[in-house]
Structures are given as structure tokens and as C-alpha cells.
N, C-alpha and C positions, 0 to 999 in steps of 0.2 A: 569629464566623460564626453564632452563635445555636444553638438547640437542633436537633440533627440526629437525634433519636431516631426520627423517622418513617422514616429510611432503613433501620432494622432490620427493617421489615416487608417490604422488597423481597427478592426471591431473590438468591442469590449471582450475581455477574457471570459470564456465560457466555462463555468464551474463544472458542467457536465463532462467536458473533455478531461479535466483533471480527475474526476470521479471514475470515469471510464478507464483511465490510465491505471489508477490504483486497483480497480476491480480486475482488470486483465492481468496485472502482475500477480495479484493474490491468487487468481485462478490458475495461472500457469505454474507458479512456484508450488502451489498445493498439489498439482498433478505430479510434479517431480518428487515431492516429499512422500507421496503415497507409494511410490515405487520402492522405497527403502524398506528393508526387512527389520532393521533395528535402529535405535537412536545412536548415531555417532555425531561427531562434530559437524559434519556437513549437513546432515538431516536436521540437526538442532538449529543450525543457522537458517535453514529453509523455513522451519516452523516459525522462528522469530521474525523473519522477513515477511512471511505471509501474515502473521499477526499484526505487524507494524502497518502493512498495507491495508488491512481490514480497518484498523483503528484510524488510519489517515482518511480512508474512504468515509467512515462515519463522521469524522471531524469536518471534512469538506462538505458532507451532506448537511451538516448543521451550520454551515457558513463560517466555520472557524478555521484558524491556521492549521494546515495539515503538514507543514514542513518541519515540525518540531520533533523532538526525540520521542522514543517509544514510552519513556517514563512520563513525559508531559502529556502525551496522547492518552495514556491510561488514566491520569488524574482528571483530564477533561472529559473522558468518555463516560457513558452511562452503564458500563459493565459492572457486574456485581463484585464484591470484595473477594469472594472465593476464586473467581476467575483471575482477578488481579494477582492474588497470591500464587496461583498456579503459574501465571506468566512470569512472575518474579522468581519462582523456583526454577523455571526453565532457563531464565537469564543467568541465575547463579550456577546452574549446571554447565552452561556454555562457558562462563567465565572460569570455571574450575578445569577447563579443558576436558570436560566430560568424564572426570574422575570421581565425582560424587555419585551417590546412588540416586536413581530416578525412579519414582514410583510408576508402575504400569498404569494404575488407575488415573494418575495425573495425565499421562499421555493420552489415555482414552478420553478423558473429559475434554482436554484441549482439542483432540482430533474431532470429536463430535461437534464441538462449538465451531471450529474452523470450517468443517465440512458443511454444516448447516448454514453458516453465515455466508460462505463463498457461493453456495447454491442460491441463497436468497438474493445476494448481490447480483449474481449472474442473471437471474430472472428479471432484473430491472432493465436490462439492456437488450434491445433487438440487435439484429446483425448490424455491424458498423457500416455507416453510410459514408460514401466518398464525398468529401467536401470540395467545393470549388476553391481551389488554391490560388486562382489567378490574382486576387487582391494581395495575398501574401507575397506572391512572386513579384508583382509590380513594386511593392515596397522594398523587397530585397534588392531588386535591380537598381532602385534609387539609392539605396545604401551603398551598393557596390560602386556606383558612379561617384559618390561623395568621397570615398576613400581614395 
């Protein structure tokens, strides 16, 4: 990989940046999913992506690895078994190319959980602050000189 000493000049990774990333993705994907009238393959994928971002946010909040699959995130999370079952049903629905039957109550339960969780997560964050990127720029320029 080469000499990576230049990375020592960067500050420690900020977990809040990662959590903000997952929160903003979950919020934006959820806004798009709400615009859908019915559950089709595209909206199902948005639901699952939003759920994955929520679980990753929760995992990062606990200081755990958040880059793992949705199945591992569900196992590590503190969500109840009924919700896990609903998520697995939605995954099966997506895998069946949306040909299986999907219970409206299941969608309602997931929608309420996602909506409440996204709102709760969003309340954790004030408006995004602009960071001083000069340190990162300096390191980038050093890297470009090395190459």
C-alpha cells in the first residue's frame, strides 16, 4: 500500500460524522419513500435502505461496527423480535421480486417505526456546521506530491 505516514497528521475519526451521514441518508430516503402510493420494488428497496441506515446509526451510536450487513445489524441491535420479523418479511418480499403478498398492517408498523425513529434521530442534530477543511486539504496536497 505504500507509506501511509501522512495519515498520522489527520485528526481521529469523528463518530458523529458517520452517525450524521447515516441519519441524513435515512431521512432523505424516507422522504422519497413517503411519496410512493403503493409498495413496489423501488419503494421496498427504499424502505430496506432506510431501515439499514437506521440500524447502522444505532450501531455507530453504541460504538459498534456499522459497515456490516442488515442481518448482522439486526442481530446486534436492540429492536424487538416482532420488528425483526417484519423486516425479514419485507426482505423476503423484495427477494421475491414483490410477487408475494405483503400485509398492509406490516407496512403500517414499519412505517410508524421508521417515521418515529427518523424524527428522533433528526432531532439529535442541529444544522450542519461547516468544518475547517484546511488540515485535510494540506494532507491531500502532500499525498498528491508523493504520487
